[in-house]
C-alpha positions in Angstrom: 115.7 89.3 85.9 112.7 91.6 84.8 114.8 93.4 82.3 116.2 90.2 80.8 112.7 88.9 80.6 111.7 92.0 79.1 114.3 91.4 76.2 113.1 88.0 75.7 115.7 85.9 77.6 114.9 82.7 79.4 115.9 83.1 83.0 115.9 81.3 86.1 116.3 83.3 89.1 117.9 81.2 91.9 116.6 81.8 95.7 119.2 80.3 98.1 118.1 78.8 101.4 117.6 81.4 103.7 117.0 84.3 101.0 113.5 83.0 100.3 111.9 84.9 103.0 111.1 81.9 105.1 111.3 82.7 108.9 114.3 81.1 110.6 115.7 79.1 107.2 118.9 81.5 107.2 120.0 79.9 110.5 120.5 76.5 109.1 122.5 77.1 106.2 126.1 75.8 105.2 128.1 75.6 102.4 126.7 72.3 101.4 123.0 73.4 101.6 123.8 76.4 99.2 126.0 74.3 96.9 122.9 71.8 96.6 120.8 74.8 95.7 123.0 75.8 92.9 123.5 72.3 91.8 119.6 72.0 91.5 119.7 75.3 89.7 122.1 74.2 87.2 120.2 71.2 86.5 117.2 72.9 85.6 119.4 75.5 83.4 120.9 72.5 81.9 117.8 70.6 81.0 116.0 73.9 79.7 118.9 74.9 77.6 119.2 71.5 76.0 115.3 71.3 75.3 115.9 74.6 73.6 119.1 74.2 72.1 120.4 77.3 73.7 123.7 78.4 75.6 123.9 78.4 79.4 124.9 81.9 80.7 125.3 82.3 84.3 124.9 85.8 86.1 125.8 86.3 89.7 125.9 88.9 92.3 128.5 88.5 95.3 127.4 85.1 97.1 126.3 83.8 94.0 129.3 84.1 92.1 131.2 82.7 94.8 129.1 79.8 95.1 129.1 79.3 91.4 132.7 79.0 91.1 132.8 76.8 94.2 130.4 74.3 92.7 132.3 74.3 89.6 135.4 73.3 91.5 133.5 70.3 93.2 131.8 69.2 90.2 133.9 70.0 86.9 131.2 68.6 84.7 128.9 71.7 85.8 130.0 74.7 83.4 128.6 77.5 81.3 129.0 79.0 78.2 129.4 82.4 79.5 129.2 84.1 82.9 128.7 87.6 84.1 129.8 88.4 88.1 128.8 91.6 89.8 131.1 92.0 92.9 131.8 88.0 93.2 132.8 87.3 96.6 136.0 85.8 95.4 138.5 87.9 96.9 137.7 89.5 100.0 138.9 93.0 101.7 140.6 93.4 104.8 137.2 94.3 106.8 135.7 90.7 105.7 138.7 88.8 107.3 138.1 90.8 110.6 134.4 89.6 110.6 135.7 86.0 109.8 138.0 86.2 112.8 135.1 87.6 115.2 132.5 85.2 113.8 134.8 82.4 114.8 134.1 83.0 118.5 130.2 83.5 118.1 127.3 81.0 118.5 125.8 80.3 114.8 122.6 81.7 115.4 123.8 85.1 116.4 122.7 87.8 113.8 124.9 90.3 112.6 123.0 93.4 111.4 123.6 94.3 107.5 125.4 97.3 106.8 123.5 97.9 103.2 122.2 101.0 103.0 119.9 100.3 100.1 116.3 100.3 101.7 114.1 97.4 100.2 116.9 95.4 98.8 117.4 92.9 101.7 115.5 89.8 102.1 116.8 89.5 105.4 118.4 92.5 107.8 121.2 90.6 108.6 122.3 87.4 108.7 123.3 84.8 111.4 126.9 83.9 112.1 125.9 80.2 110.3 125.4 82.0 107.0 128.8 83.9 107.5 130.6 80.5 108.2 129.0 79.2 104.9 130.7 81.9 103.0 133.8 81.8 104.5 134.0 78.1 103.8 133.3 78.4 100.3 135.7 81.3 100.0 138.5 79.3 101.6 137.7 76.3 99.0 137.7 78.4 96.0 141.0 80.1 97.2 142.6 76.7 97.6 141.7 75.5 94.2 142.1 78.9 92.5 139.8 80.7 90.2 141.7 80.5 86.9 142.1 76.6 87.3 138.1 76.4 87.6 136.8 79.2 85.5 139.5 80.5 83.3 138.2 79.2 80.0 135.0 80.6 80.5 134.2 84.0 78.9 133.3 86.1 81.9 132.7 89.7 82.5 133.5 91.1 86.1 131.6 94.3 87.3 133.0 95.9 90.7 132.9 99.2 92.4 136.6 100.1 93.0 135.7 100.6 96.8 133.2 97.6 97.6 132.6 97.2 101.0 133.5 93.8 101.2 134.9 92.4 97.9 138.3 93.3 96.8 138.5 95.2 93.4 142.5 94.7 93.1 142.2 91.1 94.5 139.4 90.3 91.4 141.6 91.9 89.0 144.7 90.0 89.9 
């Protein structure tokens, strides 16, 4: 965000419920709550783009990319002119499916510690099972409908490390 703003790009940074630093907020998230967050952000971006007569671009990382595609499937009128997605959680690795199976039997408030090795990168040092359920519900919804049918006509650049921990690079390429 800072790099884009320093280049005089008008930027709206979306902070999803549970990722805003409010204690306990993450324990109550659902797919619907996060889609509402994304829809609210889209409305703000659309109003701003219209008032300035500029195009709408979306940049999403992991969960953000997944939620945006999910939202566009739910609300086909919500479209961007271009997108850039960094490791979008549209195609998951086997490890994620093991986690999905395990969380099916856990209480929604149990917290799973993060394995992210980057210090200072996390708002939460782990996520409750409720958040994983929301992620997996969004992923399942996107998979049912297919990404190409939703965002296939939007010029999109995707970046991913070939050995990403949870997102399948080969699945995204496919």
